[in-house]
C-alpha positions in Angstrom: -15.4 76.4 -81.9 -13.7 78.7 -84.0 -9.7 79.4 -84.7 -7.3 80.1 -82.0 -6.4 84.3 -82.1 -3.4 84.2 -84.4 0.0 83.0 -83.6 -2.0 81.7 -80.3 -2.1 78.5 -78.4 -3.2 78.1 -74.8 0.2 78.8 -73.1 2.4 75.8 -71.8 -0.3 73.1 -72.5 0.9 69.6 -72.9 2.2 67.9 -75.5 1.5 64.6 -77.4 3.2 62.0 -75.0 6.3 60.4 -77.2 6.4 56.5 -78.1 7.0 54.6 -75.1 5.5 57.0 -72.7 2.1 56.0 -70.0 -1.0 57.0 -72.8 -2.6 58.4 -69.9 -0.4 60.8 -68.6 -1.6 62.8 -65.2 -4.4 65.0 -65.7 -3.7 68.5 -67.0 -4.6 71.6 -64.8 -4.9 73.4 -68.0 -7.2 73.3 -71.4 -6.9 74.9 -74.7 -10.3 77.2 -75.2 -11.2 79.6 -77.5 -14.7 80.9 -77.1 -16.7 81.1 -80.0 -17.1 84.9 -81.5 -20.4 84.2 -83.4 -22.3 84.0 -79.8 -21.6 87.4 -79.2 -24.9 89.9 -80.4 -23.6 92.9 -82.3 -22.8 96.0 -80.0 -26.1 97.6 -79.4 -24.9 101.9 -79.6 -28.4 103.1 -78.1 -28.4 101.2 -74.6 -28.2 103.0 -71.8 -28.0 101.5 -68.0 -29.5 102.6 -64.8 -27.7 103.3 -61.9 -28.7 101.7 -58.3 -27.4 101.3 -54.8 -27.3 98.1 -52.6 -27.1 98.2 -49.2 -23.8 96.2 -48.0 -21.5 94.7 -44.9 -20.9 98.0 -42.1 -23.8 99.5 -44.0 -21.6 100.6 -47.2 -23.6 101.4 -50.2 -22.0 100.0 -53.3 -23.4 100.9 -56.8 -23.9 99.1 -59.9 -25.3 99.5 -63.6 -28.1 97.9 -64.9 -28.4 96.4 -68.4 -31.7 96.1 -68.5 -33.4 92.8 -69.1 -33.4 91.5 -73.0 -36.9 91.6 -75.2 -36.3 88.0 -75.3 -34.2 86.2 -72.9 -32.9 83.2 -74.0 -32.8 81.1 -70.3 -29.4 81.5 -69.6 -27.5 83.1 -66.4 -27.4 86.2 -65.6 -23.7 88.5 -65.8 -22.7 90.5 -63.5 -19.1 92.3 -64.4 -16.5 93.6 -61.8 -14.1 96.2 -62.9 -10.4 96.1 -62.1 -8.1 98.5 -60.4 -8.9 101.9 -60.3 -11.6 100.9 -62.7 -15.1 102.2 -62.9 -17.9 100.5 -63.7 -18.4 102.1 -67.7 -15.2 100.0 -68.2 -17.4 97.0 -68.9 -19.3 98.8 -71.3 -18.1 97.1 -74.8 -18.8 93.6 -73.3 -22.2 94.7 -72.0 -23.5 96.3 -75.0 -22.5 92.6 -76.6 -24.4 90.7 -74.0 -27.5 93.3 -73.1 -29.3 91.3 -75.8 -29.2 87.7 -74.3 -28.3 88.4 -70.8 -29.4 90.2 -67.8 -26.1 92.4 -67.2 -25.1 94.1 -64.3 -21.9 95.5 -63.5 -20.7 96.4 -60.2 -18.2 99.3 -58.9 -15.8 98.1 -56.3 -16.4 100.2 -52.8 -14.0 103.0 -53.0 -14.4 102.9 -57.0 -17.0 104.9 -59.0 -20.0 105.6 -57.0 -19.4 103.4 -54.5 -18.8 104.3 -50.8 -15.2 104.7 -49.9 -15.2 103.3 -45.6 -12.2 103.8 -44.4 -12.1 99.4 -44.3 -13.4 96.6 -46.1 -10.9 96.1 -48.8 -9.9 93.0 -48.4 -10.7 90.2 -51.0 -13.0 88.5 -48.8 -15.1 91.7 -48.3 -15.3 93.1 -51.6 -16.5 89.8 -52.9 -19.3 89.8 -50.0 -20.2 93.3 -51.5 -20.4 91.5 -54.9 -23.2 89.4 -53.5 -25.3 91.6 -52.2 -25.3 93.4 -55.5 -25.7 89.9 -57.1 -29.1 90.0 -54.4 -30.0 93.4 -54.4 -30.3 93.7 -58.3 -32.6 90.6 -58.3 -29.9 89.1 -60.5 -30.2 85.8 -59.0 -34.2 86.0 -59.0 -34.1 84.6 -62.5 -36.8 81.9 -63.9 -35.9 78.3 -62.8 -32.7 79.5 -60.7 -30.5 80.0 -63.8 -27.7 82.0 -61.5 -24.9 84.2 -62.3 -21.5 84.1 -64.4 -19.3 86.2 -62.9 -16.5 87.9 -65.0 -14.0 90.3 -63.4 -11.2 92.2 -64.8 -7.8 92.0 -63.4 -8.6 92.8 -59.3 -11.9 92.0 -60.2 -10.9 88.7 -61.3 -9.6 88.1 -57.8 -13.2 89.6 -56.3 -15.1 87.7 -58.9 -13.8 84.7 -57.6 -14.5 85.4 -53.8 -17.6 86.0 -55.0 -18.5 82.8 -56.8 -17.5 80.7 -53.8 -20.0 82.6 -51.5 -22.4 82.1 -54.3 -22.2 78.3 -54.9 -24.4 76.6 -56.9 -26.3 79.8 -57.7 -22.7 80.5 -59.8 -22.4 79.4 -63.3 -19.3 80.3 -64.3 -16.0 82.4 -63.4 -14.3 84.1 -66.2 -11.1 85.5 -65.1 -10.0 88.7 -67.6 -6.5 88.8 -67.3 -6.1 88.4 -63.8 -7.1 86.7 -60.8 -5.4 83.8 -60.4 -1.9 85.1 -59.6 0.1 86.4 -56.7 0.5 89.8 -57.3 4.2 90.1 -55.7 5.5 86.5 -57.6 4.3 88.5 -61.1 5.9 92.0 -60.4 9.3 90.9 -57.7 7.7 94.4 -56.4 6.6 94.8 -52.2 3.3 96.9 -52.0 4.8 99.8 -51.4 7.5 99.9 -54.4 4.1 98.6 -56.3 2.6 102.1 -55.2 5.2 104.2 -56.2 4.6 103.0 -59.2 1.5 104.3 -60.1 2.1 107.9 -60.1 1.1 109.2 -63.5 3.8 111.5 -65.5 3.1 115.0 -64.8 2.2 116.1 -68.2 -0.6 113.8 -68.4 -2.3 114.9 -65.5 -2.0 118.8 -66.3 -5.5 119.1 -68.1 -8.2 116.7 -68.5 -7.2 117.2 -72.5 -3.8 115.5 -71.8 -5.3 113.0 -69.9 -7.9 111.6 -72.3 -5.4 112.2 -75.5 -3.1 109.4 -73.4 -6.0 107.2 -72.8 -6.8 107.4 -76.5 -3.4 106.9 -77.7 -3.4 103.0 -75.8 -5.4 101.9 -78.8 -6.7 104.4 -81.0 -9.0 102.4 -83.5 -10.9 101.2 -80.0 -11.3 104.8 -78.6 -14.8 105.7 -78.7 -17.5 107.6 -76.3 -17.7 104.6 -73.7 -13.5 104.6 -73.8 -13.9 108.6 -73.0 -17.0 108.1 -70.3 -15.0 105.3 -68.7 -11.7 107.6 -68.9 -13.9 110.6 -67.1 -15.4 108.4 -64.4 -11.7 107.9 -63.3 -10.6 111.2 -62.5 -11.5 114.2 -61.0 -11.0 117.8 -63.0 -9.6 120.0 -59.8 -10.4 123.8 -59.9 -6.9 124.7 -61.2 -7.6 122.9 -64.4 -5.7 119.6 -63.4 -6.8 116.0 -63.2 -6.7 113.5 -60.0 -7.3 110.3 -59.8 -11.2 109.7 -58.5 -10.0 106.8 -56.5 -9.0 108.2 -52.8 -5.4 107.4 -51.9 -6.5 105.4 -48.6 -8.7 103.4 -50.9 -5.7 102.9 -53.2 -3.4 101.8 -50.3 -5.7 99.4 -49.0 -6.4 97.7 -51.9 -2.8 97.4 -52.9 -2.3 95.8 -49.5 -5.3 93.4 -50.2 -4.0 92.7 -53.7 -0.6 91.5 -52.2 -1.9 89.3 -49.4 -4.4 87.2 -51.8 -3.3 83.9 -52.8 -5.5 82.5 -55.4 -5.0 79.2 -55.3 -6.8 78.4 -52.4 -9.7 80.2 -53.3 -9.9 79.1 -56.8 -10.1 75.5 -55.5 -13.3 76.3 -53.7 -15.3 77.6 -56.6 -18.1 75.3 -57.8 -18.3 76.6 -61.1 -16.1 76.1 -64.3 -13.6 78.7 -64.2 -12.0 79.7 -67.7 -9.0 82.3 -68.0 -8.4 84.8 -70.6 -4.8 85.7 -71.1 -3.2 88.6 -72.6 0.2 87.9 -73.6 1.2 91.7 -74.6 2.5 92.7 -71.8 5.3 91.1 -69.7 5.8 88.8 -67.5 4.6 85.9 -69.5 6.4 82.4 -68.2 5.4 83.6 -64.5 1.9 84.8 -65.3 1.9 81.5 -66.6 3.5 79.6 -64.2 1.0 81.5 -62.0 -2.3 80.0 -63.4 -1.0 76.7 -63.6 0.0 76.7 -59.9 -3.5 77.9 -59.2 -5.3 75.2 -62.0 -3.5 73.0 -59.9 -4.6 73.2 -56.8 -8.8 73.5 -58.3 -7.7 70.4 -59.5 -6.3 68.6 -56.6 -9.5 69.5 -55.3 -11.5 67.6 -57.5 -12.7 70.2 -59.8 -11.9 70.4 -63.5 -9.3 72.0 -65.5 -9.2 75.8 -66.4 -10.2 76.7 -69.7 -7.4 79.0 -71.3 -7.8 81.0 -74.2 -4.3 83.4 -74.7 -4.2 86.5 -76.9 -1.1 86.8 -78.2 0.1 90.7 -78.7 -2.6 92.3 -76.8 -2.8 94.2 -73.6 -4.2 93.7 -70.5 -7.3 95.7 -71.4 -9.2 92.9 -72.7 -13.0 94.5 -71.8 -12.0 97.2 -74.5 -9.5 95.5 -76.9 -11.3 92.5 -77.6 -14.9 92.9 -75.8 -16.6 89.9 -78.7 -13.7 87.6 -77.6 -15.1 88.4 -73.5 -18.5 88.3 -74.2 -18.5 85.3 -76.0 -16.2 83.4 -73.1 -19.2 85.0 -70.6 -22.0 83.5 -72.7 -20.1 79.8 -73.4 -18.9 79.6 -70.0 -22.5 79.7 -68.8 -24.1 76.9 -71.0 -24.5 73.4 -69.5 -21.4 71.7 -69.9 -18.6 74.1 -70.2 -15.6 73.4 -70.5 -16.6 69.4 -70.0 
């Protein structure tokens, strides 16, 4: 294990008991966890995934990227990555490039996002999770030697979807990594209802006036991490009109349905049914930190009460939500470590 990120301790973890208190306090549902970034390989800039389609329930075609199999596999589980809200599969490229030398890596486009079909329905979390399982099966990710299984990792909304998929996979799921999302009730964290949340998604007109303006806005989030992968992911998220403006690639009915699903979903009972070890990477650079940590503790407590182990927590002080972009080596290391026998035990 390496040291914590600078200034970081696991949020709201129990301190040592004062004198006179019981020697064995109640088990805590959260445990401090710092993945060792040495585990992650350097990124392979030459890696180029293939794109494929698998047919899910109702005939919906779900797109995924296959980053291939390593030349010298280490026998560990495969990896299935799930993008966040309005994000295409390419958003996971910085992490996939660091994993592909060691593991088979698949990245799914959620239905309605990226190159997947956008049917009129099927956007509840359980259906989205079933789509991810269809990708795991259709890609052959579950056919590894010795039944190595799969580690699931989801970013934001993708964490919720990955949790639903982990429940369906049962013993084939070897780990679940929640990357800054997937443990919280959205209404509790945002103090908004779904309609208010939807109104807040509108981009400023000046950002959408041209593809150049849009890319400049995305680059400005963190110029140090802007590269060809980030530009490709940004381009995949929008469509350029004949007039030169840009609009979201995700259709309005999909956005409305996904937001409704986000607000209707309660993570606690779902995480309580996940058999695999669960860990969370928590970006602390945004707002509502105390509420978000309280939500994580609530979900982890329900999981502990169901007889599972505590949730490993790795905090990232001062870092924004997009950890696959800002801290890809940490995310890759967390996935690799979570897939090892005895992880978090």
